[in-house]
mmCIF file as gemmi writes it, N, C-alpha and C atoms, coordinates in Angstrom:
data_model
loop_
_atom_site.group_PDB
_atom_site.id
_atom_site.type_symbol
_atom_site.label_atom_id
_atom_site.label_alt_id
_atom_site.label_comp_id
_atom_site.label_asym_id
_atom_site.label_entity_id
_atom_site.label_seq_id
_atom_site.pdbx_PDB_ins_code
_atom_site.Cartn_x
_atom_site.Cartn_y
_atom_site.Cartn_z
_atom_site.occupancy
_atom_site.B_iso_or_equiv
_atom_site.pdbx_formal_charge
_atom_site.auth_seq_id
_atom_site.auth_asym_id
_atom_site.pdbx_PDB_model_num
ATOM 1 N N . UNK Axp A 1 ? -15.719 89.362 -11.319 1 0 ? 1 A 1
ATOM 2 C CA . UNK Axp A 1 ? -15.766 88.119 -10.555 1 0 ? 1 A 1
ATOM 3 C C . UNK Axp A 1 ? -16.596 88.233 -9.291 1 0 ? 1 A 1
ATOM 4 N N . UNK Axp A 2 ? -16.899 89.442 -8.859 1 0 ? 2 A 1
ATOM 5 C CA . UNK Axp A 2 ? -17.495 89.627 -7.528 1 0 ? 2 A 1
ATOM 6 C C . UNK Axp A 2 ? -18.746 88.8 -7.244 1 0 ? 2 A 1
ATOM 7 N N . UNK Axp A 3 ? -19.771 88.794 -8.099 1 0 ? 3 A 1
ATOM 8 C CA . UNK Axp A 3 ? -20.949 88.011 -7.713 1 0 ? 3 A 1
ATOM 9 C C . UNK Axp A 3 ? -20.698 86.508 -7.739 1 0 ? 3 A 1
ATOM 10 N N . UNK Axp A 4 ? -19.653 86.077 -8.405 1 0 ? 4 A 1
ATOM 11 C CA . UNK Axp A 4 ? -19.447 84.647 -8.603 1 0 ? 4 A 1
ATOM 12 C C . UNK Axp A 4 ? -18.468 84.013 -7.634 1 0 ? 4 A 1
ATOM 13 N N . UNK Axp A 5 ? -17.564 84.788 -7.052 1 0 ? 5 A 1
ATOM 14 C CA . UNK Axp A 5 ? -16.611 84.195 -6.118 1 0 ? 5 A 1
ATOM 15 C C . UNK Axp A 5 ? -17.039 84.385 -4.671 1 0 ? 5 A 1
ATOM 16 N N . UNK Axp A 6 ? -18.119 85.103 -4.448 1 0 ? 6 A 1
ATOM 17 C CA . UNK Axp A 6 ? -18.696 85.291 -3.128 1 0 ? 6 A 1
ATOM 18 C C . UNK Axp A 6 ? -17.663 85.846 -2.158 1 0 ? 6 A 1
ATOM 19 N N . UNK Axp A 7 ? -17.526 85.244 -0.99 1 0 ? 7 A 1
ATOM 20 C CA . UNK Axp A 7 ? -16.611 85.77 0.019 1 0 ? 7 A 1
ATOM 21 C C . UNK Axp A 7 ? -15.153 85.628 -0.388 1 0 ? 7 A 1
ATOM 22 N N . UNK Axp A 8 ? -14.854 84.928 -1.472 1 0 ? 8 A 1
ATOM 23 C CA . UNK Axp A 8 ? -13.478 84.792 -1.958 1 0 ? 8 A 1
ATOM 24 C C . UNK Axp A 8 ? -12.985 85.992 -2.744 1 0 ? 8 A 1
ATOM 25 N N . UNK Axp A 9 ? -13.826 87.013 -2.893 1 0 ? 9 A 1
ATOM 26 C CA . UNK Axp A 9 ? -13.426 88.188 -3.669 1 0 ? 9 A 1
ATOM 27 C C . UNK Axp A 9 ? -12.177 88.839 -3.088 1 0 ? 9 A 1
ATOM 28 N N . UNK Axp A 10 ? -12.018 88.839 -1.785 1 0 ? 10 A 1
ATOM 29 C CA . UNK Axp A 10 ? -10.826 89.442 -1.182 1 0 ? 10 A 1
ATOM 30 C C . UNK Axp A 10 ? -9.571 88.688 -1.601 1 0 ? 10 A 1
ATOM 31 N N . UNK Axp A 11 ? -9.654 87.375 -1.701 1 0 ? 11 A 1
ATOM 32 C CA . UNK Axp A 11 ? -8.497 86.588 -2.126 1 0 ? 11 A 1
ATOM 33 C C . UNK Axp A 11 ? -8.109 86.901 -3.568 1 0 ? 11 A 1
ATOM 34 N N . UNK Axp A 12 ? -9.11 87.051 -4.429 1 0 ? 12 A 1
ATOM 35 C CA . UNK Axp A 12 ? -8.842 87.392 -5.825 1 0 ? 12 A 1
ATOM 36 C C . UNK Axp A 12 ? -8.208 88.773 -5.908 1 0 ? 12 A 1
ATOM 37 N N . UNK Axp A 13 ? -8.77 89.733 -5.193 1 0 ? 13 A 1
ATOM 38 C CA . UNK Axp A 13 ? -8.241 91.091 -5.204 1 0 ? 13 A 1
ATOM 39 C C . UNK Axp A 13 ? -6.84 91.145 -4.599 1 0 ? 13 A 1
ATOM 40 N N . UNK Axp A 14 ? -6.595 90.353 -3.579 1 0 ? 14 A 1
ATOM 41 C CA . UNK Axp A 14 ? -5.259 90.283 -2.963 1 0 ? 14 A 1
ATOM 42 C C . UNK Axp A 14 ? -4.218 89.898 -4.015 1 0 ? 14 A 1
ATOM 43 N N . UNK Axp A 15 ? -4.539 88.91 -4.824 1 0 ? 15 A 1
ATOM 44 C CA . UNK Axp A 15 ? -3.617 88.479 -5.876 1 0 ? 15 A 1
ATOM 45 C C . UNK Axp A 15 ? -3.456 89.544 -6.954 1 0 ? 15 A 1
ATOM 46 N N . UNK Axp A 16 ? -4.551 90.178 -7.338 1 0 ? 16 A 1
ATOM 47 C CA . UNK Axp A 16 ? -4.49 91.219 -8.363 1 0 ? 16 A 1
ATOM 48 C C . UNK Axp A 16 ? -3.588 92.363 -7.905 1 0 ? 16 A 1
ATOM 49 N N . UNK Axp A 17 ? -3.739 92.784 -6.664 1 0 ? 17 A 1
ATOM 50 C CA . UNK Axp A 17 ? -2.965 93.927 -6.171 1 0 ? 17 A 1
ATOM 51 C C . UNK Axp A 17 ? -1.497 93.597 -5.943 1 0 ? 17 A 1
ATOM 52 N N . UNK Axp A 18 ? -1.146 92.33 -5.97 1 0 ? 18 A 1
ATOM 53 C CA . UNK Axp A 18 ? 0.266 91.958 -5.871 1 0 ? 18 A 1
ATOM 54 C C . UNK Axp A 18 ? 0.989 92.167 -7.195 1 0 ? 18 A 1
ATOM 55 N N . UNK Axp A 19 ? 0.25 92.168 -8.293 1 0 ? 19 A 1
ATOM 56 C CA . UNK Axp A 19 ? 0.913 92.255 -9.598 1 0 ? 19 A 1
ATOM 57 C C . UNK Axp A 19 ? 0.543 93.493 -10.404 1 0 ? 19 A 1
ATOM 58 N N . UNK Axp A 20 ? -0.511 94.197 -10.002 1 0 ? 20 A 1
ATOM 59 C CA . UNK Axp A 20 ? -0.955 95.368 -10.765 1 0 ? 20 A 1
ATOM 60 C C . UNK Axp A 20 ? -0.855 96.621 -9.897 1 0 ? 20 A 1
ATOM 61 N N . UNK Axp A 21 ? -0.453 97.72 -10.489 1 0 ? 21 A 1
ATOM 62 C CA . UNK Axp A 21 ? -0.434 98.975 -9.722 1 0 ? 21 A 1
ATOM 63 C C . UNK Axp A 21 ? -1.852 99.407 -9.361 1 0 ? 21 A 1
ATOM 64 N N . UNK Axp A 22 ? -1.995 100.049 -8.215 1 0 ? 22 A 1
ATOM 65 C CA . UNK Axp A 22 ? -3.316 100.465 -7.737 1 0 ? 22 A 1
ATOM 66 C C . UNK Axp A 22 ? -4.046 101.318 -8.766 1 0 ? 22 A 1
ATOM 67 N N . UNK Axp A 23 ? -3.321 102.129 -9.493 1 0 ? 23 A 1
ATOM 68 C CA . UNK Axp A 23 ? -3.928 103.014 -10.47 1 0 ? 23 A 1
ATOM 69 C C . UNK Axp A 23 ? -4.445 102.312 -11.712 1 0 ? 23 A 1
ATOM 70 N N . UNK Axp A 24 ? -4.188 101.022 -11.83 1 0 ? 24 A 1
ATOM 71 C CA . UNK Axp A 24 ? -4.646 100.254 -12.994 1 0 ? 24 A 1
ATOM 72 C C . UNK Axp A 24 ? -5.758 99.276 -12.641 1 0 ? 24 A 1
ATOM 73 N N . UNK Axp A 25 ? -6.153 99.218 -11.382 1 0 ? 25 A 1
ATOM 74 C CA . UNK Axp A 25 ? -7.178 98.271 -10.936 1 0 ? 25 A 1
ATOM 75 C C . UNK Axp A 25 ? -8.503 99.017 -10.849 1 0 ? 25 A 1
ATOM 76 N N . UNK Axp A 26 ? -9.541 98.403 -11.398 1 0 ? 26 A 1
ATOM 77 C CA . UNK Axp A 26 ? -10.837 99.042 -11.472 1 0 ? 26 A 1
ATOM 78 C C . UNK Axp A 26 ? -11.926 98.047 -11.051 1 0 ? 26 A 1
ATOM 79 N N . UNK Axp A 27 ? -12.841 98.5 -10.235 1 0 ? 27 A 1
ATOM 80 C CA . UNK Axp A 27 ? -13.95 97.656 -9.826 1 0 ? 27 A 1
ATOM 81 C C . UNK Axp A 27 ? -14.914 97.428 -10.988 1 0 ? 27 A 1
ATOM 82 N N . UNK Axp A 28 ? -15.401 96.222 -11.106 1 0 ? 28 A 1
ATOM 83 C CA . UNK Axp A 28 ? -16.453 95.896 -12.059 1 0 ? 28 A 1
ATOM 84 C C . UNK Axp A 28 ? -17.233 94.717 -11.518 1 0 ? 28 A 1
ATOM 85 N N . UNK Axp A 29 ? -18.542 94.788 -11.54 1 0 ? 29 A 1
ATOM 86 C CA . UNK Axp A 29 ? -19.345 93.736 -10.918 1 0 ? 29 A 1
ATOM 87 C C . UNK Axp A 29 ? -19.579 92.536 -11.82 1 0 ? 29 A 1
ATOM 88 N N . UNK Axp A 30 ? -19.5 92.703 -13.125 1 0 ? 30 A 1
ATOM 89 C CA . UNK Axp A 30 ? -19.847 91.634 -14.058 1 0 ? 30 A 1
ATOM 90 C C . UNK Axp A 30 ? -21.279 91.155 -13.874 1 0 ? 30 A 1
ATOM 91 N N . UNK Axp A 31 ? -22.111 91.971 -13.267 1 0 ? 31 A 1
ATOM 92 C CA . UNK Axp A 31 ? -23.504 91.591 -13.038 1 0 ? 31 A 1
ATOM 93 C C . UNK Axp A 31 ? -24.3 91.72 -14.336 1 0 ? 31 A 1
ATOM 94 N N . UNK Axp A 32 ? -25.378 90.972 -14.411 1 0 ? 32 A 1
ATOM 95 C CA . UNK Axp A 32 ? -26.247 91.027 -15.579 1 0 ? 32 A 1
ATOM 96 C C . UNK Axp A 32 ? -27.643 90.565 -15.188 1 0 ? 32 A 1
ATOM 97 N N . UNK Axp A 33 ? -28.626 90.974 -15.911 1 0 ? 33 A 1
ATOM 98 C CA . UNK Axp A 33 ? -30.03 90.572 -15.79 1 0 ? 33 A 1
ATOM 99 C C . UNK Axp A 33 ? -30.669 90.896 -14.44 1 0 ? 33 A 1
ATOM 100 N N . UNK Axp A 34 ? -30.314 90.17 -13.424 1 0 ? 34 A 1
ATOM 101 C CA . UNK Axp A 34 ? -31.009 90.29 -12.141 1 0 ? 34 A 1
ATOM 102 C C . UNK Axp A 34 ? -30.489 91.47 -11.326 1 0 ? 34 A 1
ATOM 103 N N . UNK Axp A 35 ? -31.372 92.334 -10.856 1 0 ? 35 A 1
ATOM 104 C CA . UNK Axp A 35 ? -30.937 93.469 -10.04 1 0 ? 35 A 1
ATOM 105 C C . UNK Axp A 35 ? -30.167 93.028 -8.794 1 0 ? 35 A 1
ATOM 106 N N . UNK Axp A 36 ? -30.521 91.87 -8.28 1 0 ? 36 A 1
ATOM 107 C CA . UNK Axp A 36 ? -29.847 91.378 -7.09 1 0 ? 36 A 1
ATOM 108 C C . UNK Axp A 36 ? -28.359 91.136 -7.34 1 0 ? 36 A 1
ATOM 109 N N . UNK Axp A 37 ? -28.002 90.762 -8.565 1 0 ? 37 A 1
ATOM 110 C CA . UNK Axp A 37 ? -26.587 90.55 -8.869 1 0 ? 37 A 1
ATOM 111 C C . UNK Axp A 37 ? -25.804 91.849 -8.853 1 0 ? 37 A 1
ATOM 112 N N . UNK Axp A 38 ? -26.432 92.948 -9.272 1 0 ? 38 A 1
ATOM 113 C CA . UNK Axp A 38 ? -25.764 94.248 -9.199 1 0 ? 38 A 1
ATOM 114 C C . UNK Axp A 38 ? -25.484 94.622 -7.746 1 0 ? 38 A 1
ATOM 115 N N . UNK Axp A 39 ? -26.495 94.438 -6.901 1 0 ? 39 A 1
ATOM 116 C CA . UNK Axp A 39 ? -26.337 94.743 -5.478 1 0 ? 39 A 1
ATOM 117 C C . UNK Axp A 39 ? -25.275 93.844 -4.859 1 0 ? 39 A 1
ATOM 118 N N . UNK Axp A 40 ? -25.368 92.545 -5.131 1 0 ? 40 A 1
ATOM 119 C CA . UNK Axp A 40 ? -24.418 91.595 -4.561 1 0 ? 40 A 1
ATOM 120 C C . UNK Axp A 40 ? -22.995 91.895 -5.025 1 0 ? 40 A 1
ATOM 121 N N . UNK Axp A 41 ? -22.825 92.171 -6.304 1 0 ? 41 A 1
ATOM 122 C CA . UNK Axp A 41 ? -21.503 92.496 -6.828 1 0 ? 41 A 1
ATOM 123 C C . UNK Axp A 41 ? -20.92 93.733 -6.17 1 0 ? 41 A 1
ATOM 124 N N . UNK Axp A 42 ? -21.741 94.761 -5.983 1 0 ? 42 A 1
ATOM 125 C CA . UNK Axp A 42 ? -21.272 95.993 -5.342 1 0 ? 42 A 1
ATOM 126 C C . UNK Axp A 42 ? -20.911 95.745 -3.885 1 0 ? 42 A 1
ATOM 127 N N . UNK Axp A 43 ? -21.756 95.02 -3.169 1 0 ? 43 A 1
ATOM 128 C CA . UNK Axp A 43 ? -21.492 94.741 -1.753 1 0 ? 43 A 1
ATOM 129 C C . UNK Axp A 43 ? -20.22 93.904 -1.588 1 0 ? 43 A 1
ATOM 130 N N . UNK Axp A 44 ? -20.075 92.866 -2.395 1 0 ? 44 A 1
ATOM 131 C CA . UNK Axp A 44 ? -18.888 92.019 -2.296 1 0 ? 44 A 1
ATOM 132 C C . UNK Axp A 44 ? -17.637 92.761 -2.756 1 0 ? 44 A 1
ATOM 133 N N . UNK Axp A 45 ? -17.765 93.619 -3.758 1 0 ? 45 A 1
ATOM 134 C CA . UNK Axp A 45 ? -16.634 94.413 -4.207 1 0 ? 45 A 1
ATOM 135 C C . UNK Axp A 45 ? -16.127 95.334 -3.115 1 0 ? 45 A 1
ATOM 136 N N . UNK Axp A 46 ? -17.041 96.038 -2.461 1 0 ? 46 A 1
ATOM 137 C CA . UNK Axp A 46 ? -16.639 96.919 -1.351 1 0 ? 46 A 1
ATOM 138 C C . UNK Axp A 46 ? -16.028 96.112 -0.209 1 0 ? 46 A 1
ATOM 139 N N . UNK Axp A 47 ? -16.627 94.956 0.086 1 0 ? 47 A 1
ATOM 140 C CA . UNK Axp A 47 ? -16.08 94.097 1.135 1 0 ? 47 A 1
ATOM 141 C C . UNK Axp A 47 ? -14.647 93.687 0.798 1 0 ? 47 A 1
ATOM 142 N N . UNK Axp A 48 ? -14.422 93.253 -0.433 1 0 ? 48 A 1
ATOM 143 C CA . UNK Axp A 48 ? -13.089 92.794 -0.833 1 0 ? 48 A 1
ATOM 144 C C . UNK Axp A 48 ? -12.055 93.891 -0.768 1 0 ? 48 A 1
ATOM 145 N N . UNK Axp A 49 ? -12.399 95.072 -1.27 1 0 ? 49 A 1
ATOM 146 C CA . UNK Axp A 49 ? -11.466 96.2 -1.235 1 0 ? 49 A 1
ATOM 147 C C . UNK Axp A 49 ? -11.137 96.558 0.209 1 0 ? 49 A 1
ATOM 148 N N . UNK Axp A 50 ? -12.154 96.629 1.062 1 0 ? 50 A 1
ATOM 149 C CA . UNK Axp A 50 ? -11.92 96.972 2.465 1 0 ? 50 A 1
ATOM 150 C C . UNK Axp A 50 ? -11.065 95.921 3.163 1 0 ? 50 A 1
ATOM 151 N N . UNK Axp A 51 ? -11.335 94.656 2.909 1 0 ? 51 A 1
ATOM 152 C CA . UNK Axp A 51 ? -10.587 93.582 3.552 1 0 ? 51 A 1
ATOM 153 C C . UNK Axp A 51 ? -9.112 93.625 3.164 1 0 ? 51 A 1
ATOM 154 N N . UNK Axp A 52 ? -8.834 93.737 1.881 1 0 ? 52 A 1
ATOM 155 C CA . UNK Axp A 52 ? -7.446 93.733 1.407 1 0 ? 52 A 1
ATOM 156 C C . UNK Axp A 52 ? -6.701 94.966 1.891 1 0 ? 52 A 1
ATOM 157 N N . UNK Axp A 53 ? -7.318 96.131 1.769 1 0 ? 53 A 1
ATOM 158 C CA . UNK Axp A 53 ? -6.631 97.349 2.198 1 0 ? 53 A 1
ATOM 159 C C . UNK Axp A 53 ? -6.449 97.378 3.707 1 0 ? 53 A 1
ATOM 160 N N . UNK Axp A 54 ? -7.385 96.828 4.447 1 0 ? 54 A 1
ATOM 161 C CA . UNK Axp A 54 ? -7.219 96.73 5.912 1 0 ? 54 A 1
ATOM 162 C C . UNK Axp A 54 ? -6.02 95.855 6.268 1 0 ? 54 A 1
ATOM 163 N N . UNK Axp A 55 ? -5.834 94.765 5.534 1 0 ? 55 A 1
ATOM 164 C CA . UNK Axp A 55 ? -4.657 93.908 5.766 1 0 ? 55 A 1
ATOM 165 C C . UNK Axp A 55 ? -3.369 94.661 5.472 1 0 ? 55 A 1
ATOM 166 N N . UNK Axp A 56 ? -3.359 95.431 4.38 1 0 ? 56 A 1
ATOM 167 C CA . UNK Axp A 56 ? -2.158 96.191 4.028 1 0 ? 56 A 1
ATOM 168 C C . UNK Axp A 56 ? -1.877 97.295 5.04 1 0 ? 56 A 1
ATOM 169 N N . UNK Axp A 57 ? -2.919 97.893 5.58 1 0 ? 57 A 1
ATOM 170 C CA . UNK Axp A 57 ? -2.746 98.919 6.617 1 0 ? 57 A 1
ATOM 171 C C . UNK Axp A 57 ? -2.241 98.277 7.901 1 0 ? 57 A 1
ATOM 172 N N . UNK Axp A 58 ? -2.818 97.14 8.272 1 0 ? 58 A 1
ATOM 173 C CA . UNK Axp A 58 ? -2.379 96.439 9.487 1 0 ? 58 A 1
ATOM 174 C C . UNK Axp A 58 ? -0.924 96.004 9.392 1 0 ? 58 A 1
ATOM 175 N N . UNK Axp A 59 ? -0.481 95.642 8.19 1 0 ? 59 A 1
ATOM 176 C CA . UNK Axp A 59 ? 0.916 95.222 7.979 1 0 ? 59 A 1
ATOM 177 C C . UNK Axp A 59 ? 1.844 96.424 7.781 1 0 ? 59 A 1
ATOM 178 N N . UNK Axp A 60 ? 1.276 97.62 7.836 1 0 ? 60 A 1
ATOM 179 C CA . UNK Axp A 60 ? 2.017 98.883 7.694 1 0 ? 60 A 1
ATOM 180 C C . UNK Axp A 60 ? 2.636 99.088 6.312 1 0 ? 60 A 1
ATOM 181 N N . UNK Axp A 61 ? 2.021 98.497 5.3 1 0 ? 61 A 1
ATOM 182 C CA . UNK Axp A 61 ? 2.422 98.792 3.926 1 0 ? 61 A 1
ATOM 183 C C . UNK Axp A 61 ? 1.782 100.102 3.471 1 0 ? 61 A 1
ATOM 184 N N . UNK Axp A 62 ? 0.643 100.44 4.078 1 0 ? 62 A 1
ATOM 185 C CA . UNK Axp A 62 ? -0.091 101.667 3.774 1 0 ? 62 A 1
ATOM 186 C C . UNK Axp A 62 ? -0.51 102.315 5.077 1 0 ? 62 A 1
ATOM 187 N N . UNK Axp A 63 ? -0.775 103.621 5.029 1 0 ? 63 A 1
ATOM 188 C CA . UNK Axp A 63 ? -1.435 104.242 6.177 1 0 ? 63 A 1
ATOM 189 C C . UNK Axp A 63 ? -2.922 104.411 5.839 1 0 ? 63 A 1
ATOM 190 N N . UNK Axp A 64 ? -3.679 104.892 6.799 1 0 ? 64 A 1
ATOM 191 C CA . UNK Axp A 64 ? -5.133 105.003 6.633 1 0 ? 64 A 1
ATOM 192 C C . UNK Axp A 64 ? -5.51 105.899 5.447 1 0 ? 64 A 1
ATOM 193 N N . UNK Axp A 65 ? -4.836 107.022 5.311 1 0 ? 65 A 1
ATOM 194 C CA . UNK Axp A 65 ? -5.148 107.961 4.222 1 0 ? 65 A 1
ATOM 195 C C . UNK Axp A 65 ? -4.852 107.326 2.869 1 0 ? 65 A 1
ATOM 196 N N . UNK Axp A 66 ? -3.713 106.658 2.753 1 0 ? 66 A 1
ATOM 197 C CA . UNK Axp A 66 ? -3.383 105.971 1.489 1 0 ? 66 A 1
ATOM 198 C C . UNK Axp A 66 ? -4.421 104.902 1.17 1 0 ? 66 A 1
ATOM 199 N N . UNK Axp A 67 ? -4.841 104.154 2.185 1 0 ? 67 A 1
ATOM 200 C CA . UNK Axp A 67 ? -5.857 103.125 1.985 1 0 ? 67 A 1
ATOM 201 C C . UNK Axp A 67 ? -7.156 103.702 1.462 1 0 ? 67 A 1
ATOM 202 N N . UNK Axp A 68 ? -7.579 104.834 2.01 1 0 ? 68 A 1
ATOM 203 C CA . UNK Axp A 68 ? -8.804 105.477 1.55 1 0 ? 68 A 1
ATOM 204 C C . UNK Axp A 68 ? -8.665 105.975 0.105 1 0 ? 68 A 1
ATOM 205 N N . UNK Axp A 69 ? -7.501 106.53 -0.22 1 0 ? 69 A 1
ATOM 206 C CA . UNK Axp A 69 ? -7.27 107.014 -1.588 1 0 ? 69 A 1
ATOM 207 C C . UNK Axp A 69 ? -7.281 105.857 -2.587 1 0 ? 69 A 1
ATOM 208 N N . UNK Axp A 70 ? -6.656 104.748 -2.22 1 0 ? 70 A 1
ATOM 209 C CA . UNK Axp A 70 ? -6.611 103.588 -3.104 1 0 ? 70 A 1
ATOM 210 C C . UNK Axp A 70 ? -8.007 102.998 -3.285 1 0 ? 70 A 1
ATOM 211 N N . UNK Axp A 71 ? -8.774 102.911 -2.194 1 0 ? 71 A 1
ATOM 212 C CA . UNK Axp A 71 ? -10.146 102.402 -2.294 1 0 ? 71 A 1
ATOM 213 C C . UNK Axp A 71 ? -10.964 103.268 -3.244 1 0 ? 71 A 1
ATOM 214 N N . UNK Axp A 72 ? -10.848 104.572 -3.106 1 0 ? 72 A 1
ATOM 215 C CA . UNK Axp A 72 ? -11.592 105.49 -3.987 1 0 ? 72 A 1
ATOM 216 C C . UNK Axp A 72 ? -11.146 105.308 -5.438 1 0 ? 72 A 1
ATOM 217 N N . UNK Axp A 73 ? -9.858 105.097 -5.645 1 0 ? 73 A 1
ATOM 218 C CA . UNK Axp A 73 ? -9.354 104.894 -7.008 1 0 ? 73 A 1
ATOM 219 C C . UNK Axp A 73 ? -9.927 103.621 -7.615 1 0 ? 73 A 1
ATOM 220 N N . UNK Axp A 74 ? -9.876 102.524 -6.872 1 0 ? 74 A 1
ATOM 221 C CA . UNK Axp A 74 ? -10.352 101.239 -7.385 1 0 ? 74 A 1
ATOM 222 C C . UNK Axp A 74 ? -11.856 101.268 -7.63 1 0 ? 74 A 1
ATOM 223 N N . UNK Axp A 75 ? -12.59 101.867 -6.708 1 0 ? 75 A 1
ATOM 224 C CA . UNK Axp A 75 ? -14.047 101.835 -6.782 1 0 ? 75 A 1
ATOM 225 C C . UNK Axp A 75 ? -14.652 102.939 -7.65 1 0 ? 75 A 1
ATOM 226 N N . UNK Axp A 76 ? -13.85 103.991 -7.977 1 0 ? 76 A 1
ATOM 227 C CA . UNK Axp A 76 ? -14.44 105.088 -8.738 1 0 ? 76 A 1
ATOM 228 C C . UNK Axp A 76 ? -13.461 105.792 -9.668 1 0 ? 76 A 1
ATOM 229 N N . UNK Axp A 77 ? -12.413 106.361 -9.098 1 0 ? 77 A 1
ATOM 230 C CA . UNK Axp A 77 ? -11.574 107.306 -9.835 1 0 ? 77 A 1
ATOM 231 C C . UNK Axp A 77 ? -10.877 106.717 -11.05 1 0 ? 77 A 1
ATOM 232 N N . UNK Axp A 78 ? -10.437 105.467 -10.977 1 0 ? 78 A 1
ATOM 233 C CA . UNK Axp A 78 ? -9.77 104.86 -12.133 1 0 ? 78 A 1
ATOM 234 C C . UNK Axp A 78 ? -10.724 104.728 -13.322 1 0 ? 78 A 1
ATOM 235 N N . UNK Axp A 79 ? -11.975 104.397 -13.056 1 0 ? 79 A 1
ATOM 236 C CA . UNK Axp A 79 ? -12.976 104.308 -14.133 1 0 ? 79 A 1
ATOM 237 C C . UNK Axp A 79 ? -13.295 105.688 -14.694 1 0 ? 79 A 1
ATOM 238 N N . UNK Axp A 80 ? -13.412 106.679 -13.83 1 0 ? 80 A 1
ATOM 239 C CA . UNK Axp A 80 ? -13.675 108.051 -14.295 1 0 ? 80 A 1
ATOM 240 C C . UNK Axp A 80 ? -12.565 108.516 -15.221 1 0 ? 80 A 1
ATOM 241 N N . UNK Axp A 81 ? -11.315 108.235 -14.838 1 0 ? 81 A 1
ATOM 242 C CA . UNK Axp A 81 ? -10.185 108.651 -15.672 1 0 ? 81 A 1
ATOM 243 C C . UNK Axp A 81 ? -10.131 107.864 -16.987 1 0 ? 81 A 1
ATOM 244 N N . UNK Axp A 82 ? -10.287 106.559 -16.92 1 0 ? 82 A 1
ATOM 245 C CA . UNK Axp A 82 ? -10.191 105.722 -18.115 1 0 ? 82 A 1
ATOM 246 C C . UNK Axp A 82 ? -11.263 106.073 -19.157 1 0 ? 82 A 1
ATOM 247 N N . UNK Axp A 83 ? -12.485 106.232 -18.703 1 0 ? 83 A 1
ATOM 248 C CA . UNK Axp A 83 ? -13.598 106.486 -19.613 1 0 ? 83 A 1
ATOM 249 C C . UNK Axp A 83 ? -13.877 107.973 -19.82 1 0 ? 83 A 1
ATOM 250 N N . UNK Axp A 84 ? -13.001 108.816 -19.248 1 0 ? 84 A 1
ATOM 251 C CA . UNK Axp A 84 ? -13.126 110.268 -19.389 1 0 ? 84 A 1
ATOM 252 C C . UNK Axp A 84 ? -14.528 110.738 -19.034 1 0 ? 84 A 1
ATOM 253 N N . UNK Axp A 85 ? -14.997 110.287 -17.871 1 0 ? 85 A 1
ATOM 254 C CA . UNK Axp A 85 ? -16.321 110.66 -17.405 1 0 ? 85 A 1
ATOM 255 C C . UNK Axp A 85 ? -16.255 111.994 -16.66 1 0 ? 85 A 1
ATOM 256 N N . UNK Axp A 86 ? -17.341 112.687 -16.633 1 0 ? 86 A 1
ATOM 257 C CA . UNK Axp A 86 ? -17.391 113.928 -15.861 1 0 ? 86 A 1
ATOM 258 C C . UNK Axp A 86 ? -17.356 113.588 -14.381 1 0 ? 86 A 1
ATOM 259 N N . UNK Axp A 87 ? -16.42 114.171 -13.69 1 0 ? 87 A 1
ATOM 260 C CA . UNK Axp A 87 ? -16.297 113.919 -12.251 1 0 ? 87 A 1
ATOM 261 C C . UNK Axp A 87 ? -17.401 114.649 -11.541 1 0 ? 87 A 1
């Protein structure tokens, strides 16, 4: 959804993280054809993850280290594990 919901990506991710465990959420850009969509999807994805995790840290649901671990999981580690990629 990232290239298509624009700045609303944080709202979508906020809802996803309310119902799915962090270890089951994986970043995906859904980009196609235009290189700019890949860049935009990646930038908006990182923005959304940072925004949501910052809110959870500010509300003291997570600490800084947990937030960093969850961000890494969503943006990389969950895909590496699922697709059995070489780390």
